[in-house]
C-alpha positions in Angstrom: -13.9 1.2 -37.6 -15.9 0.1 -40.6 -15.2 2.2 -43.6 -17.3 0.5 -46.2 -19.8 -2.3 -46.6 -21.4 -4.0 -49.6 -24.9 -5.2 -50.3 -26.9 -6.5 -53.2 -29.9 -4.7 -54.7 -32.4 -5.3 -57.5 -31.7 -1.8 -58.8 -28.1 -1.0 -57.7 -27.9 2.5 -59.2 -31.1 3.7 -57.6 -30.3 2.2 -54.2 -26.8 3.8 -54.3 -28.4 7.1 -55.4 -30.7 7.1 -52.4 -27.9 6.0 -50.0 -25.7 8.9 -51.3 -28.6 11.3 -50.7 -29.0 10.1 -47.1 -25.3 10.6 -46.5 -25.1 13.9 -48.2 -22.6 12.4 -50.6 -22.4 11.2 -54.2 -22.9 8.0 -56.2 -20.2 6.7 -58.6 -20.0 3.6 -60.9 -18.0 1.0 -58.9 -14.3 1.4 -59.9 -13.6 -2.3 -59.8 -15.1 -2.9 -63.3 -18.1 -4.9 -62.1 -21.0 -4.2 -64.4 -24.1 -2.5 -62.9 -22.3 -1.9 -59.6 -22.1 1.5 -57.8 -20.6 3.0 -54.7 -22.3 5.6 -52.6 -19.6 7.8 -51.0 -20.2 10.1 -48.0 -17.2 12.4 -48.7 -16.2 12.3 -45.0 -12.6 12.1 -43.9 -12.9 8.3 -43.2 -13.9 7.4 -46.8 -17.3 6.0 -45.6 -18.9 4.2 -48.5 -21.5 1.6 -49.4 -20.9 -0.6 -52.4 -24.1 -1.7 -54.1 -23.8 -4.8 -56.4 -26.5 -6.5 -58.5 -28.6 -8.9 -56.4 -27.0 -12.3 -56.3 -23.5 -11.1 -56.9 -21.0 -13.4 -55.2 -17.8 -12.7 -53.2 -15.9 -15.9 -53.0 -12.5 -16.8 -51.4 -11.3 -19.0 -54.4 -8.6 -17.6 -56.7 -6.4 -14.6 -55.9 -8.3 -12.3 -53.6 -12.1 -11.9 -53.4 -13.4 -13.2 -56.6 -16.6 -11.4 -57.7 -18.3 -14.1 -59.6 -21.4 -14.6 -61.6 -24.8 -13.7 -60.2 -26.8 -16.6 -58.7 -30.3 -17.1 -57.5 -30.8 -16.1 -53.9 -31.9 -18.6 -51.2 -34.5 -16.2 -49.7 -35.9 -12.7 -49.8 -34.4 -11.6 -46.5 -31.2 -12.1 -44.7 -29.5 -11.0 -41.4 -27.3 -8.3 -43.0 -27.9 -4.7 -41.8 -25.9 -1.7 -41.0 -26.1 1.4 -38.8 -25.4 4.5 -40.8 -25.1 7.9 -39.2 -26.1 10.7 -41.5 -26.0 14.5 -41.6 -29.7 14.7 -42.5 -32.5 15.1 -39.9 -35.2 12.6 -39.1 -37.9 14.4 -41.2 -35.6 14.3 -44.2 -34.9 10.6 -43.8 -38.7 9.9 -43.4 -39.5 12.1 -46.5 -36.9 10.2 -48.6 -38.3 6.8 -47.5 -41.9 7.9 -48.2 -40.9 9.2 -51.7 -39.3 5.8 -52.5 -42.3 3.8 -51.0 -39.8 2.0 -48.7 -40.7 1.2 -45.1 -39.2 3.8 -42.8 -40.0 4.0 -39.1 -38.5 5.2 -35.8 -37.5 2.4 -33.5 -36.0 2.0 -30.0 -33.3 -0.6 -29.6 -32.7 -2.7 -26.5 -34.3 -5.4 -24.4 -38.1 -5.9 -24.9 -40.1 -4.3 -22.1 -37.2 -2.0 -21.1 -36.4 1.6 -21.9 -34.6 1.7 -25.3 -30.9 2.1 -25.1 -30.9 4.2 -28.3 -33.1 5.0 -31.3 -32.7 4.6 -35.0 -34.8 5.0 -38.1 -35.3 1.7 -39.9 -34.9 2.4 -43.6 -35.7 -0.6 -45.7 -33.9 -0.4 -49.1 -36.2 -1.9 -51.7 -38.3 -3.1 -48.7 -35.8 -5.9 -48.3 -32.5 -4.7 -46.7 -32.5 -2.9 -43.4 -30.3 0.2 -42.9 -30.6 1.7 -39.4 -30.2 5.4 -40.0 -29.2 7.7 -37.2 -29.2 11.5 -37.7 -26.7 13.4 -35.6 -29.1 14.0 -32.7 -29.6 10.2 -32.4 -26.2 8.7 -32.8 -24.8 9.9 -29.5 -26.8 7.5 -27.4 -25.5 4.6 -29.5 -21.9 5.8 -29.2 -22.2 6.0 -25.4 -23.8 2.6 -25.1 -21.3 0.7 -27.3 -18.3 1.4 -25.1 -16.5 -1.3 -23.1 -17.4 0.2 -19.7 -21.1 0.1 -20.5 -21.1 -3.3 -22.1 -19.0 -4.8 -19.3 -21.6 -3.6 -16.7 -24.5 -5.3 -18.5 -25.7 -8.6 -17.1 -24.7 -11.7 -19.1 -27.4 -13.2 -21.2 -27.7 -16.9 -21.9 
């Protein structure tokens, strides 16, 4: 089970505020003493949270534990990181928040091209750069059913 993830943002406080709103939670300054860093907390029994650091913050393996080093220039505008976040809000609310922020927000089916989607998510692009797949409660069930060993073992192998 993933309990928290971290990501970088140009405006960490604002991004954490919006993530907390989507989760029906709260945003706090990050307790690790990292300037301009915040943590959006859902308040659920699992401690689900998203840490939002300033863009370019590094986590490095040198030293004792993960060293949070100086900010650096980024190699590119986009990267492969994304997360799927189930939320207590409905699709209309997610879309309303995305529209208010001016961030790309769209309903998408996931699965093989040309095939019936295995499940649906709402792509919610933080700062129009980092994708969070948002799944309201009426969408997350299909994902949870599909990502079980029995279903995955029955799928044909792909090269």
